[in-house]
HTML snippet that shows the backbone in 3Dmol.js (N, CA, C, O; Angstrom):
<script src="https://3Dmol.org/build/3Dmol-min.js"></script>
<div id="view" style="width:600px;height:400px;position:relative"></div>
<script>
const pdb = `
ATOM      1  N   MET A   1      73.458  90.785  64.099  1.00  0.00           N
ATOM      2  CA  MET A   1      74.722  90.180  63.730  1.00  0.00           C
ATOM      3  C   MET A   1      75.903  91.079  64.079  1.00  0.00           C
ATOM      4  O   MET A   1      76.972  90.587  64.441  1.00  0.00           O
ATOM      5  N   ALA A   2      75.719  92.387  63.972  1.00  0.00           N
ATOM      6  CA  ALA A   2      76.816  93.302  64.280  1.00  0.00           C
ATOM      7  C   ALA A   2      77.189  93.213  65.760  1.00  0.00           C
ATOM      8  O   ALA A   2      78.367  93.308  66.107  1.00  0.00           O
ATOM      9  N   THR A   3      76.208  93.034  66.624  1.00  0.00           N
ATOM     10  CA  THR A   3      76.477  92.926  68.057  1.00  0.00           C
ATOM     11  C   THR A   3      77.256  91.651  68.367  1.00  0.00           C
ATOM     12  O   THR A   3      78.183  91.665  69.178  1.00  0.00           O
ATOM     13  N   ILE A   4      76.881  90.566  67.728  1.00  0.00           N
ATOM     14  CA  ILE A   4      77.585  89.298  67.944  1.00  0.00           C
ATOM     15  C   ILE A   4      79.030  89.410  67.456  1.00  0.00           C
ATOM     16  O   ILE A   4      79.953  88.960  68.135  1.00  0.00           O
ATOM     17  N   GLY A   5      79.222  90.004  66.292  1.00  0.00           N
ATOM     18  CA  GLY A   5      80.572  90.181  65.758  1.00  0.00           C
ATOM     19  C   GLY A   5      81.428  91.059  66.649  1.00  0.00           C
ATOM     20  O   GLY A   5      82.611  90.782  66.851  1.00  0.00           O
ATOM     21  N   PHE A   6      80.827  92.130  67.188  1.00  0.00           N
ATOM     22  CA  PHE A   6      81.573  93.023  68.079  1.00  0.00           C
ATOM     23  C   PHE A   6      81.958  92.306  69.367  1.00  0.00           C
ATOM     24  O   PHE A   6      83.067  92.490  69.869  1.00  0.00           O
ATOM     25  N   ASN A   7      81.057  91.492  69.906  1.00  0.00           N
ATOM     26  CA  ASN A   7      81.369  90.743  71.124  1.00  0.00           C
ATOM     27  C   ASN A   7      82.483  89.725  70.885  1.00  0.00           C
ATOM     28  O   ASN A   7      83.351  89.540  71.738  1.00  0.00           O
ATOM     29  N   ILE A   8      82.460  89.071  69.734  1.00  0.00           N
ATOM     30  CA  ILE A   8      83.528  88.132  69.396  1.00  0.00           C
ATOM     31  C   ILE A   8      84.855  88.873  69.262  1.00  0.00           C
ATOM     32  O   ILE A   8      85.893  88.374  69.697  1.00  0.00           O
ATOM     33  N   LEU A   9      84.825  90.061  68.663  1.00  0.00           N
ATOM     34  CA  LEU A   9      86.035  90.876  68.532  1.00  0.00           C
ATOM     35  C   LEU A   9      86.597  91.242  69.898  1.00  0.00           C
ATOM     36  O   LEU A   9      87.807  91.163  70.107  1.00  0.00           O
ATOM     37  N   LEU A  10      85.744  91.639  70.826  1.00  0.00           N
ATOM     38  CA  LEU A  10      86.213  92.015  72.162  1.00  0.00           C
ATOM     39  C   LEU A  10      86.843  90.838  72.896  1.00  0.00           C
ATOM     40  O   LEU A  10      87.877  90.993  73.546  1.00  0.00           O
ATOM     41  N   VAL A  11      86.230  89.671  72.795  1.00  0.00           N
ATOM     42  CA  VAL A  11      86.792  88.488  73.452  1.00  0.00           C
ATOM     43  C   VAL A  11      88.143  88.128  72.836  1.00  0.00           C
ATOM     44  O   VAL A  11      89.094  87.808  73.550  1.00  0.00           O
ATOM     45  N   THR A  12      88.219  88.183  71.512  1.00  0.00           N
ATOM     46  CA  THR A  12      89.466  87.857  70.823  1.00  0.00           C
ATOM     47  C   THR A  12      90.569  88.849  71.183  1.00  0.00           C
ATOM     48  O   THR A  12      91.710  88.449  71.416  1.00  0.00           O
ATOM     49  N   LEU A  13      90.240  90.128  71.229  1.00  0.00           N
ATOM     50  CA  LEU A  13      91.242  91.127  71.604  1.00  0.00           C
ATOM     51  C   LEU A  13      91.706  90.935  73.047  1.00  0.00           C
ATOM     52  O   LEU A  13      92.872  91.172  73.361  1.00  0.00           O
ATOM     53  N   GLY A  14      90.802  90.510  73.919  1.00  0.00           N
ATOM     54  CA  GLY A  14      91.189  90.221  75.299  1.00  0.00           C
ATOM     55  C   GLY A  14      92.182  89.075  75.387  1.00  0.00           C
ATOM     56  O   GLY A  14      93.123  89.114  76.180  1.00  0.00           O
ATOM     57  N   ILE A  15      91.965  88.051  74.564  1.00  0.00           N
ATOM     58  CA  ILE A  15      92.901  86.921  74.535  1.00  0.00           C
ATOM     59  C   ILE A  15      94.270  87.375  74.040  1.00  0.00           C
ATOM     60  O   ILE A  15      95.296  86.998  74.605  1.00  0.00           O
ATOM     61  N   TYR A  16      94.283  88.189  72.979  1.00  0.00           N
ATOM     62  CA  TYR A  16      95.555  88.692  72.464  1.00  0.00           C
ATOM     63  C   TYR A  16      96.230  89.629  73.465  1.00  0.00           C
ATOM     64  O   TYR A  16      97.458  89.695  73.513  1.00  0.00           O
ATOM     65  N   LEU A  17      95.447  90.350  74.261  1.00  0.00           N
ATOM     66  CA  LEU A  17      96.029  91.209  75.290  1.00  0.00           C
ATOM     67  C   LEU A  17      96.776  90.374  76.323  1.00  0.00           C
ATOM     68  O   LEU A  17      97.888  90.730  76.713  1.00  0.00           O
ATOM     69  N   PHE A  18      96.183  89.271  76.771  1.00  0.00           N
ATOM     70  CA  PHE A  18      96.869  88.413  77.733  1.00  0.00           C
ATOM     71  C   PHE A  18      98.127  87.792  77.130  1.00  0.00           C
ATOM     72  O   PHE A  18      99.132  87.620  77.820  1.00  0.00           O
ATOM     73  N   GLN A  19      98.067  87.461  75.857  1.00  0.00           N
ATOM     74  CA  GLN A  19      99.257  86.946  75.175  1.00  0.00           C
ATOM     75  C   GLN A  19     100.357  88.012  75.154  1.00  0.00           C
ATOM     76  O   GLN A  19     101.526  87.707  75.388  1.00  0.00           O
ATOM     77  N   GLY A  20      99.979  89.256  74.874  1.00  0.00           N
ATOM     78  CA  GLY A  20     100.945  90.351  74.870  1.00  0.00           C
ATOM     79  C   GLY A  20     101.507  90.635  76.253  1.00  0.00           C
ATOM     80  O   GLY A  20     102.682  90.979  76.385  1.00  0.00           O
ATOM     81  N   LEU A  21     100.683  90.497  77.286  1.00  0.00           N
ATOM     82  CA  LEU A  21     101.180  90.669  78.651  1.00  0.00           C
ATOM     83  C   LEU A  21     102.194  89.585  79.006  1.00  0.00           C
ATOM     84  O   LEU A  21     103.157  89.846  79.726  1.00  0.00           O
ATOM     85  N   ALA A  22     101.980  88.381  78.506  1.00  0.00           N
ATOM     86  CA  ALA A  22     102.948  87.306  78.725  1.00  0.00           C
ATOM     87  C   ALA A  22     104.276  87.632  78.041  1.00  0.00           C
ATOM     88  O   ALA A  22     105.343  87.339  78.581  1.00  0.00           O
ATOM     89  N   ILE A  23     104.209  88.231  76.865  1.00  0.00           N
ATOM     90  CA  ILE A  23     105.430  88.635  76.161  1.00  0.00           C
ATOM     91  C   ILE A  23     106.153  89.726  76.947  1.00  0.00           C
ATOM     92  O   ILE A  23     107.373  89.677  77.100  1.00  0.00           O
ATOM     93  N   ALA A  24     105.401  90.710  77.447  1.00  0.00           N
ATOM     94  CA  ALA A  24     106.011  91.786  78.237  1.00  0.00           C
ATOM     95  C   ALA A  24     106.664  91.222  79.498  1.00  0.00           C
ATOM     96  O   ALA A  24     107.763  91.634  79.868  1.00  0.00           O
ATOM     97  N   GLY A  25     105.993  90.289  80.148  1.00  0.00           N
ATOM     98  CA  GLY A  25     106.571  89.658  81.329  1.00  0.00           C
ATOM     99  C   GLY A  25     107.840  88.889  81.019  1.00  0.00           C
ATOM    100  O   GLY A  25     108.789  88.898  81.803  1.00  0.00           O
ATOM    101  N   PHE A  26     107.855  88.222  79.873  1.00  0.00           N
ATOM    102  CA  PHE A  26     109.052  87.488  79.461  1.00  0.00           C
ATOM    103  C   PHE A  26     110.229  88.428  79.272  1.00  0.00           C
ATOM    104  O   PHE A  26     111.332  88.142  79.738  1.00  0.00           O
ATOM    105  N   TRP A  27     110.006  89.548  78.594  1.00  0.00           N
ATOM    106  CA  TRP A  27     111.109  90.475  78.326  1.00  0.00           C
ATOM    107  C   TRP A  27     111.567  91.187  79.592  1.00  0.00           C
ATOM    108  O   TRP A  27     112.750  91.500  79.725  1.00  0.00           O
ATOM    109  N   VAL A  28     110.654  91.448  80.524  1.00  0.00           N
ATOM    110  CA  VAL A  28     111.051  92.100  81.780  1.00  0.00           C
ATOM    111  C   VAL A  28     111.861  91.129  82.639  1.00  0.00           C
ATOM    112  O   VAL A  28     112.790  91.544  83.331  1.00  0.00           O
ATOM    113  N   ARG A  29     111.513  89.834  82.601  1.00  0.00           N
ATOM    114  CA  ARG A  29     112.270  88.851  83.372  1.00  0.00           C
ATOM    115  C   ARG A  29     113.709  88.713  82.895  1.00  0.00           C
ATOM    116  O   ARG A  29     114.563  88.233  83.640  1.00  0.00           O
ATOM    117  N   ARG A  30     113.983  89.123  81.677  1.00  0.00           N
ATOM    118  CA  ARG A  30     115.354  89.046  81.159  1.00  0.00           C
ATOM    119  C   ARG A  30     116.224  90.190  81.675  1.00  0.00           C
ATOM    120  O   ARG A  30     117.445  90.141  81.525  1.00  0.00           O
ATOM    121  N   LEU A  31     115.630  91.208  82.274  1.00  0.00           N
ATOM    122  CA  LEU A  31     116.397  92.332  82.814  1.00  0.00           C
ATOM    123  C   LEU A  31     117.080  91.916  84.116  1.00  0.00           C
ATOM    124  O   LEU A  31     116.533  91.113  84.871  1.00  0.00           O
ATOM    125  N   PRO A  32     118.260  92.451  84.382  1.00  0.00           N
ATOM    126  CA  PRO A  32     118.970  92.084  85.616  1.00  0.00           C
ATOM    127  C   PRO A  32     118.428  92.849  86.830  1.00  0.00           C
ATOM    128  O   PRO A  32     119.150  93.627  87.452  1.00  0.00           O
ATOM    129  N   LEU A  33     117.168  92.624  87.155  1.00  0.00           N
ATOM    130  CA  LEU A  33     116.523  93.270  88.300  1.00  0.00           C
ATOM    131  C   LEU A  33     115.967  92.202  89.221  1.00  0.00           C
ATOM    132  O   LEU A  33     115.652  91.102  88.767  1.00  0.00           O
ATOM    133  N   PRO A  34     115.837  92.504  90.519  1.00  0.00           N
ATOM    134  CA  PRO A  34     115.142  91.561  91.396  1.00  0.00           C
ATOM    135  C   PRO A  34     113.657  91.497  91.022  1.00  0.00           C
ATOM    136  O   PRO A  34     113.152  92.363  90.308  1.00  0.00           O
ATOM    137  N   VAL A  35     112.980  90.484  91.500  1.00  0.00           N
ATOM    138  CA  VAL A  35     111.579  90.270  91.130  1.00  0.00           C
ATOM    139  C   VAL A  35     110.718  91.471  91.508  1.00  0.00           C
ATOM    140  O   VAL A  35     109.839  91.864  90.742  1.00  0.00           O
ATOM    141  N   GLY A  36     110.956  92.051  92.664  1.00  0.00           N
ATOM    142  CA  GLY A  36     110.202  93.237  93.073  1.00  0.00           C
ATOM    143  C   GLY A  36     110.421  94.411  92.135  1.00  0.00           C
ATOM    144  O   GLY A  36     109.488  95.155  91.831  1.00  0.00           O
ATOM    145  N   GLY A  37     111.644  94.574  91.681  1.00  0.00           N
ATOM    146  CA  GLY A  37     111.954  95.638  90.727  1.00  0.00           C
ATOM    147  C   GLY A  37     111.294  95.406  89.380  1.00  0.00           C
ATOM    148  O   GLY A  37     110.874  96.355  88.718  1.00  0.00           O
ATOM    149  N   GLN A  38     111.201  94.146  88.973  1.00  0.00           N
ATOM    150  CA  GLN A  38     110.524  93.824  87.717  1.00  0.00           C
ATOM    151  C   GLN A  38     109.044  94.168  87.802  1.00  0.00           C
ATOM    152  O   GLN A  38     108.484  94.757  86.878  1.00  0.00           O
ATOM    153  N   TRP A  39     108.412  93.801  88.910  1.00  0.00           N
ATOM    154  CA  TRP A  39     106.995  94.128  89.093  1.00  0.00           C
ATOM    155  C   TRP A  39     106.783  95.638  89.144  1.00  0.00           C
ATOM    156  O   TRP A  39     105.836  96.165  88.561  1.00  0.00           O
ATOM    157  N   LEU A  40     107.673  96.323  89.847  1.00  0.00           N
ATOM    158  CA  LEU A  40     107.562  97.775  89.944  1.00  0.00           C
ATOM    159  C   LEU A  40     107.698  98.426  88.573  1.00  0.00           C
ATOM    160  O   LEU A  40     106.954  99.350  88.245  1.00  0.00           O
ATOM    161  N   LEU A  41     108.638  97.952  87.780  1.00  0.00           N
ATOM    162  CA  LEU A  41     108.820  98.481  86.431  1.00  0.00           C
ATOM    163  C   LEU A  41     107.573  98.262  85.579  1.00  0.00           C
ATOM    164  O   LEU A  41     107.121  99.180  84.895  1.00  0.00           O
ATOM    165  N   LEU A  42     107.017  97.059  85.616  1.00  0.00           N
ATOM    166  CA  LEU A  42     105.800  96.781  84.842  1.00  0.00           C
ATOM    167  C   LEU A  42     104.642  97.669  85.288  1.00  0.00           C
ATOM    168  O   LEU A  42     103.920  98.218  84.456  1.00  0.00           O
ATOM    169  N   MET A  43     104.466  97.807  86.591  1.00  0.00           N
ATOM    170  CA  MET A  43     103.362  98.623  87.098  1.00  0.00           C
ATOM    171  C   MET A  43     103.530 100.090  86.716  1.00  0.00           C
ATOM    172  O   MET A  43     102.560 100.739  86.324  1.00  0.00           O
ATOM    173  N   LEU A  44     104.737 100.615  86.825  1.00  0.00           N
ATOM    174  CA  LEU A  44     104.968 102.013  86.448  1.00  0.00           C
ATOM    175  C   LEU A  44     104.709 102.252  84.965  1.00  0.00           C
ATOM    176  O   LEU A  44     104.101 103.254  84.589  1.00  0.00           O
ATOM    177  N   VAL A  45     105.168 101.337  84.134  1.00  0.00           N
ATOM    178  CA  VAL A  45     104.948 101.498  82.691  1.00  0.00           C
ATOM    179  C   VAL A  45     103.460 101.466  82.381  1.00  0.00           C
ATOM    180  O   VAL A  45     102.974 102.293  81.609  1.00  0.00           O
ATOM    181  N   PHE A  46     102.730 100.525  82.969  1.00  0.00           N
ATOM    182  CA  PHE A  46     101.310 100.417  82.664  1.00  0.00           C
ATOM    183  C   PHE A  46     100.491 101.548  83.281  1.00  0.00           C
ATOM    184  O   PHE A  46      99.459 101.929  82.729  1.00  0.00           O
ATOM    185  N   LEU A  47     100.928 102.085  84.405  1.00  0.00           N
ATOM    186  CA  LEU A  47     100.202 103.209  84.994  1.00  0.00           C
ATOM    187  C   LEU A  47     100.460 104.509  84.247  1.00  0.00           C
ATOM    188  O   LEU A  47      99.552 105.324  84.081  1.00  0.00           O
ATOM    189  N   LEU A  48     101.694 104.707  83.797  1.00  0.00           N
ATOM    190  CA  LEU A  48     102.033 105.960  83.125  1.00  0.00           C
ATOM    191  C   LEU A  48     101.607 105.988  81.662  1.00  0.00           C
ATOM    192  O   LEU A  48     101.294 107.053  81.130  1.00  0.00           O
ATOM    193  N   ALA A  49     101.592 104.840  81.013  1.00  0.00           N
ATOM    194  CA  ALA A  49     101.237 104.798  79.589  1.00  0.00           C
ATOM    195  C   ALA A  49     100.182 103.719  79.359  1.00  0.00           C
ATOM    196  O   ALA A  49     100.333 102.881  78.470  1.00  0.00           O
ATOM    197  N   GLY A  50      99.123 103.737  80.152  1.00  0.00           N
ATOM    198  CA  GLY A  50      98.111 102.696  80.142  1.00  0.00           C
ATOM    199  C   GLY A  50      97.502 102.353  78.796  1.00  0.00           C
ATOM    200  O   GLY A  50      97.668 101.229  78.323  1.00  0.00           O
ATOM    201  N   PRO A  51      96.797 103.292  78.159  1.00  0.00           N
ATOM    202  CA  PRO A  51      96.146 102.949  76.886  1.00  0.00           C
ATOM    203  C   PRO A  51      97.134 102.559  75.794  1.00  0.00           C
ATOM    204  O   PRO A  51      96.844 101.685  74.976  1.00  0.00           O
ATOM    205  N   VAL A  52      98.282 103.193  75.777  1.00  0.00           N
ATOM    206  CA  VAL A  52      99.290 102.853  74.768  1.00  0.00           C
ATOM    207  C   VAL A  52      99.801 101.433  75.009  1.00  0.00           C
ATOM    208  O   VAL A  52      99.989 100.673  74.060  1.00  0.00           O
ATOM    209  N   CYS A  53     100.025 101.073  76.270  1.00  0.00           N
ATOM    210  CA  CYS A  53     100.506  99.734  76.594  1.00  0.00           C
ATOM    211  C   CYS A  53      99.479  98.667  76.246  1.00  0.00           C
ATOM    212  O   CYS A  53      99.843  97.573  75.816  1.00  0.00           O
ATOM    213  N   VAL A  54      98.204  98.973  76.428  1.00  0.00           N
ATOM    214  CA  VAL A  54      97.157  98.017  76.070  1.00  0.00           C
ATOM    215  C   VAL A  54      97.178  97.754  74.573  1.00  0.00           C
ATOM    216  O   VAL A  54      97.084  96.605  74.142  1.00  0.00           O
ATOM    217  N   VAL A  55      97.301  98.803  73.781  1.00  0.00           N
ATOM    218  CA  VAL A  55      97.336  98.642  72.324  1.00  0.00           C
ATOM    219  C   VAL A  55      98.602  97.905  71.896  1.00  0.00           C
ATOM    220  O   VAL A  55      98.546  97.019  71.044  1.00  0.00           O
ATOM    221  N   VAL A  56      99.739  98.266  72.480  1.00  0.00           N
ATOM    222  CA  VAL A  56     101.006  97.621  72.114  1.00  0.00           C
ATOM    223  C   VAL A  56     100.991  96.145  72.506  1.00  0.00           C
ATOM    224  O   VAL A  56     101.423  95.296  71.725  1.00  0.00           O
ATOM    225  N   CYS A  57     100.502  95.829  73.701  1.00  0.00           N
ATOM    226  CA  CYS A  57     100.465  94.434  74.139  1.00  0.00           C
ATOM    227  C   CYS A  57      99.487  93.612  73.306  1.00  0.00           C
ATOM    228  O   CYS A  57      99.768  92.458  72.985  1.00  0.00           O
ATOM    229  N   THR A  58      98.339  94.195  72.953  1.00  0.00           N
ATOM    230  CA  THR A  58      97.382  93.483  72.112  1.00  0.00           C
ATOM    231  C   THR A  58      97.972  93.223  70.734  1.00  0.00           C
ATOM    232  O   THR A  58      97.815  92.132  70.186  1.00  0.00           O
ATOM    233  N   THR A  59      98.647  94.214  70.174  1.00  0.00           N
ATOM    234  CA  THR A  59      99.275  94.041  68.863  1.00  0.00           C
ATOM    235  C   THR A  59     100.396  93.008  68.932  1.00  0.00           C
ATOM    236  O   THR A  59     100.533  92.179  68.032  1.00  0.00           O
ATOM    237  N   ALA A  60     101.194  93.054  69.991  1.00  0.00           N
ATOM    238  CA  ALA A  60     102.267  92.064  70.148  1.00  0.00           C
ATOM    239  C   ALA A  60     101.688  90.663  70.302  1.00  0.00           C
ATOM    240  O   ALA A  60     102.240  89.703  69.763  1.00  0.00           O
ATOM    241  N   GLY A  61     100.585  90.537  71.029  1.00  0.00           N
ATOM    242  CA  GLY A  61      99.938  89.237  71.174  1.00  0.00           C
ATOM    243  C   GLY A  61      99.409  88.707  69.856  1.00  0.00           C
ATOM    244  O   GLY A  61      99.460  87.503  69.600  1.00  0.00           O
ATOM    245  N   LEU A  62      98.904  89.594  69.021  1.00  0.00           N
ATOM    246  CA  LEU A  62      98.409  89.183  67.706  1.00  0.00           C
ATOM    247  C   LEU A  62      99.558  88.728  66.815  1.00  0.00           C
ATOM    248  O   LEU A  62      99.477  87.677  66.180  1.00  0.00           O
ATOM    249  N   PHE A  63     100.617  89.510  66.767  1.00  0.00           N
ATOM    250  CA  PHE A  63     101.733  89.186  65.882  1.00  0.00           C
ATOM    251  C   PHE A  63     102.619  88.074  66.428  1.00  0.00           C
ATOM    252  O   PHE A  63     103.475  87.560  65.707  1.00  0.00           O
ATOM    253  N   ASP A  64     102.429  87.695  67.691  1.00  0.00           N
ATOM    254  CA  ASP A  64     103.201  86.590  68.248  1.00  0.00           C
ATOM    255  C   ASP A  64     102.846  85.271  67.571  1.00  0.00           C
ATOM    256  O   ASP A  64     103.611  84.309  67.649  1.00  0.00           O
ATOM    257  N   LEU A  65     101.708  85.219  66.917  1.00  0.00           N
ATOM    258  CA  LEU A  65     101.345  84.016  66.170  1.00  0.00           C
ATOM    259  C   LEU A  65     102.322  83.762  65.032  1.00  0.00           C
ATOM    260  O   LEU A  65     102.642  82.612  64.733  1.00  0.00           O
ATOM    261  N   TRP A  66     102.792  84.817  64.403  1.00  0.00           N
ATOM    262  CA  TRP A  66     103.671  84.689  63.251  1.00  0.00           C
ATOM    263  C   TRP A  66     105.131  84.937  63.605  1.00  0.00           C
ATOM    264  O   TRP A  66     106.023  84.272  63.079  1.00  0.00           O
ATOM    265  N   ILE A  67     105.374  85.887  64.491  1.00  0.00           N
ATOM    266  CA  ILE A  67     106.736  86.230  64.908  1.00  0.00           C
ATOM    267  C   ILE A  67     106.866  85.790  66.361  1.00  0.00           C
ATOM    268  O   ILE A  67     106.258  86.392  67.246  1.00  0.00           O
ATOM    269  N   ASP A  68     107.635  84.772  66.608  1.00  0.00           N
ATOM    270  CA  ASP A  68     107.763  84.258  67.971  1.00  0.00           C
ATOM    271  C   ASP A  68     108.697  85.177  68.760  1.00  0.00           C
ATOM    272  O   ASP A  68     109.919  85.046  68.688  1.00  0.00           O
ATOM    273  N   PHE A  69     108.105  86.110  69.513  1.00  0.00           N
ATOM    274  CA  PHE A  69     108.898  87.098  70.245  1.00  0.00           C
ATOM    275  C   PHE A  69     109.682  86.489  71.401  1.00  0.00           C
ATOM    276  O   PHE A  69     110.668  87.072  71.852  1.00  0.00           O
ATOM    277  N   ARG A  70     109.261  85.327  71.885  1.00  0.00           N
ATOM    278  CA  ARG A  70     109.916  84.717  73.037  1.00  0.00           C
ATOM    279  C   ARG A  70     110.890  83.610  72.665  1.00  0.00           C
ATOM    280  O   ARG A  70     111.424  82.931  73.542  1.00  0.00           O
ATOM    281  N   ARG A  71     111.123  83.426  71.389  1.00  0.00           N
ATOM    282  CA  ARG A  71     112.062  82.392  70.947  1.00  0.00           C
ATOM    283  C   ARG A  71     113.483  82.804  71.334  1.00  0.00           C
ATOM    284  O   ARG A  71     113.864  83.969  71.223  1.00  0.00           O
ATOM    285  N   GLN A  72     114.232  81.842  71.779  1.00  0.00           N
ATOM    286  CA  GLN A  72     115.626  82.098  72.123  1.00  0.00           C
ATOM    287  C   GLN A  72     116.437  82.112  70.838  1.00  0.00           C
ATOM    288  O   GLN A  72     116.560  81.088  70.166  1.00  0.00           O
ATOM    289  N   ARG A  73     116.982  83.253  70.498  1.00  0.00           N
ATOM    290  CA  ARG A  73     117.751  83.383  69.266  1.00  0.00           C
ATOM    291  C   ARG A  73     119.236  83.192  69.569  1.00  0.00           C
ATOM    292  O   ARG A  73     119.818  83.891  70.399  1.00  0.00           O
ATOM    293  N   ARG A  74     119.809  82.252  68.890  1.00  0.00           N
ATOM    294  CA  ARG A  74     121.246  82.017  69.034  1.00  0.00           C
ATOM    295  C   ARG A  74     121.871  82.167  67.663  1.00  0.00           C
ATOM    296  O   ARG A  74     121.507  81.471  66.716  1.00  0.00           O
ATOM    297  N   ARG A  75     122.798  83.067  67.573  1.00  0.00           N
ATOM    298  CA  ARG A  75     123.468  83.298  66.298  1.00  0.00           C
ATOM    299  C   ARG A  75     124.771  82.512  66.278  1.00  0.00           C
ATOM    300  O   ARG A  75     125.593  82.606  67.189  1.00  0.00           O
ATOM    301  N   THR A  76     124.933  81.749  65.235  1.00  0.00           N
ATOM    302  CA  THR A  76     126.174  81.010  65.076  1.00  0.00           C
ATOM    303  C   THR A  76     126.959  81.609  63.921  1.00  0.00           C
ATOM    304  O   THR A  76     126.387  82.094  62.945  1.00  0.00           O
ATOM    305  N   LEU A  77     128.257  81.568  64.048  1.00  0.00           N
ATOM    306  CA  LEU A  77     129.097  82.111  62.987  1.00  0.00           C
ATOM    307  C   LEU A  77     129.209  81.148  61.815  1.00  0.00           C
ATOM    308  O   LEU A  77     129.339  81.574  60.668  1.00  0.00           O
ATOM    309  N   VAL A  78     129.161  79.859  62.100  1.00  0.00           N
ATOM    310  CA  VAL A  78     129.255  78.849  61.044  1.00  0.00           C
ATOM    311  C   VAL A  78     127.896  78.169  60.931  1.00  0.00           C
ATOM    312  O   VAL A  78     127.387  77.656  61.928  1.00  0.00           O
ATOM    313  N   PRO A  79     127.293  78.151  59.734  1.00  0.00           N
ATOM    314  CA  PRO A  79     125.959  77.526  59.602  1.00  0.00           C
ATOM    315  C   PRO A  79     125.955  76.035  59.786  1.00  0.00           C
ATOM    316  O   PRO A  79     124.902  75.405  59.698  1.00  0.00           O
TER     317      PRO A  79
END
`;
const viewer = $3Dmol.createViewer("view");
viewer.addModel(pdb, "pdb");
viewer.setStyle({}, {cartoon: {color: "spectrum"}});
viewer.zoomTo();
viewer.render();
</script>
């Protein structure tokens, strides 16, 4: 049973990692850079801080269920 649970955990974490990568891509697309510069920035960040980025993206993917990181926030002065 422990092996089955561990395999389910790995698959679930992989799904959350892809969700976190989608969030990272969304935030990089908001930067005023050309598409090539955006890709270069993502690749440099992931190459220089690989394991940290994997953990951060997986955590962001998990918490995206409750906190919508890609929601467009518009603040109005009058409610």
